[in-house]
N, C-alpha and C positions, 0 to 999 in steps of 0.2 A: 481555492484556485478556480478559474473561470470555466474551463471546458468540462471538467469532470462533474460539475453540478448540473449540466444540461444533457438530456438524453439525445437531443438532435440539435446541436449547435448550428446556427445559420452563418452566412458569410459575415454578417455584422458582428456576431460574437467572436468570430475568428479575427476580424480586423481589430476589434477592441483588445483582444488578447495580445496580438502582435505589437500593439502600441502601449501595453501596460508595463508597469515597473517590474512585474514578475518575469518578463521575458528574459532579462539579463540573468536573473537567478536561475531560471530554467536552463538557459544556455550553459551556465557553469555546471549544472547537474549533468547535462549531456556530455560536456568535456570530461567529467569524471568517469562516465561510462566508457569513454574511449581509452582510458588508462589501461596499462597491463593489469592482469587479474590481481596480482598481489597488492599493487598500489590501489586498485579499485576497492578491494575488500577493506583495506586500512582506511581509505577515505570514507567509505560507508559507515564503518564502526565509529569514526570520529564525528560524523554528521549526526548519527543516532544519539551519541552521547551529548552533543551540544544541544540538540533539539529537546532531549529529555530534561536537561538542566533548564532550558528556556521555559519549558512547560511548567516545571515545578515553581520557578520564580514568578511566573505570571499568574499561576492558579492557586497559590497557597491560601489566599484569603477566601477564594471561591470554594475551595475544598472544605475549609473550616465552616463556611456558611452551609454547605450541603449537609455536613454532619449535624450541625445545629438544627436545621430544618427537619431532618429525618428523626431526630430525637423528639422534637416538638410534635411532629406528625404521629409518632408512636404513642405519645402521651395524650394527644388531643381526643376529646369526646364530642365536642360541639361540631355539627356538620358544616357550619359556616367557617369555623376555624380550620377544619380539615381541608376544605376547598381552597382557602387562602394559602395555607402551607403548601399544598400540592402545586398551585400556580407559581408560587415563589420558587419552589424546588425545581420545577421544570425550566423556569427562566434561568436559574443559576446553572443548571446542567447544560442548557443550550449555550450559555456564555463560555463554559468550559470547553465544549465541543468546538466552538468557533476559534478558540485559542490553541487547539490541538494541531500540531504539524508533525507528520512522520514521512518516512520514505514512501509509504503507500500512496500518499497524495501526489508525489512526483510520478510514481508508477502509473497512477490513474490518468494523470494529465498526458503522459507520454502515450498511453494506450489510445486516448482520444485523438491525439495528433496522428497516430499511425492509421487509425480507422478513417479519419477525415481525408487523409492523403489520397485515398483511392477515388474520391469523387469531388474533392474541392477543385475548382477551376485552376489550371496551371498554364493558361494560354501564354503567360509571359515567359515561360521556360522553353528554351529550345531543346532539341533532342539530347544534346550532350549534357546540358544542365539537368534535364529530367532524369537521365541515367544516373548522374551523380547523386541526385536527390533520393532516388530509389535505393541506391547502393548504401547511402548513409542510414536509411531506415532499416535495411537488412543488417547492417553492422550493429545497430542498437539492439535488435532482437538477438543477434549472436552474443553480444555482451551480457545480456540477461540470461541467455542459455548457459553461458560459462559460469555465471554466478549461481544459477540454480543447481548445476551439476556439482558445484563446490559447497552446496549446503545452504545457500541463501534462500529464504522463503519468498515466494511471490504470491500476490493476491489473485485468486482465481475468480472471486465474485466481489464486485464493488460494494463495499459496506455502506455507502451512502445511497446509491440508487438501486441496489439489488439487481444489478445486471452484470453479465460476463462479457468482457471485451474479446469476443470470439476470434476475430482476425488477428489481434495482437498476441493472444495466448497461442493460437495456431502457429504463428510465425516463430515464437520462442520454441515451441515443441518441435517444429521442423528443424530448427538449428540443433536441438538436443539429439534428435534422431540422426541427423547428419554426423554428429560426433560419436554417438553411441547407437549404431544401427541395430544392435542385438541386446539392447538394454533389458534386463530382467529385474522386475520390481515386485514388491509385496506392498499392498495398500492397507494402511491403517487410518480409520476415520474416527474422530472424536466429536461428539455433539452433546449439548447440554444447555441448561438455562443460562441467562446472562449472569455474569459474576459468580458462576458456580465452581470456578477453579480449573477450567479447561486449559488456559494458557499456563497457569502455574504447573499443572501436571506435565504438559509438553516440555516446559522449560526444565523440569526436574528429570524427566526420563531421557530426553533427547538433546538437551543443551540448546534449546531455542532461546530467542531473545525477545519474546513478546513482553510488552510493558505490562506489569502487574502491580506495581507499587506506587504509581504516581497518579492514581485516580482515573486512568484511562481504561476504556473498555474496548476489547478487540472486536472490531466489526468486520463483517464479510467472511469469506472463506479463503483460507490460505493453504498452500501446499509447499512441501519441502522434501528434498531427498536426503536420506541419511545413508552414507556409504558404509557397507558392511565389510567385515573381515573376509578375506579371500576364501571362498569355498563354503561359507556359512549359509546353510539352507539352500545352496545352489543358486543364490541370488546375489546381485551386486548392490541393490539399493532397497531401502524401505521408503515408500512414498506416503506422507501423512500431511 
């Protein structure tokens, strides 16, 4: 997607985004965010399932090629061969990454739109339309706040650019604080090398749904709330 790949999109980038074929897809995503929570969760689960199936279908041959190149690289002894295999491997991995599409990509795009809304020119909007526009952005943050309180993970750090959309995350947290002003949480962090099993461990312990079996690598930092039984440790949630 266009905006999330740029740290500081200019007006031309925004104009191109508004006229791209992805705009309709993204508007459909926003419409889903406006659904009641139960329907929203169901829609998200179906989207994740379909995107996972699409990724598998599009990347099967590439994944086979990756395994083949890794095996050759492991057995290679000639420096020239090793260099060639590494170049080919990185190229295939890059192709796989370009075919990857997840809910985090929509989240990143939405975070960029939210941040840009504060300084992009809106001279064509009158006062009433501007108010409606700001209210719609607030509603989107509220929708994600509800999802987060219900256990849906959100991306804290953009895995592509290594940056945190501070204003967007703050807006979501403000909505959470509004709903749960006395929220008591315990924070658990998990760190480790790439492909060391972090996502698998979280999936097993807490019922997360990070992709672990389709060749995808979880990038960035994610956080999720886990609702605890009443009275357990005098806390309501675990944040990890």
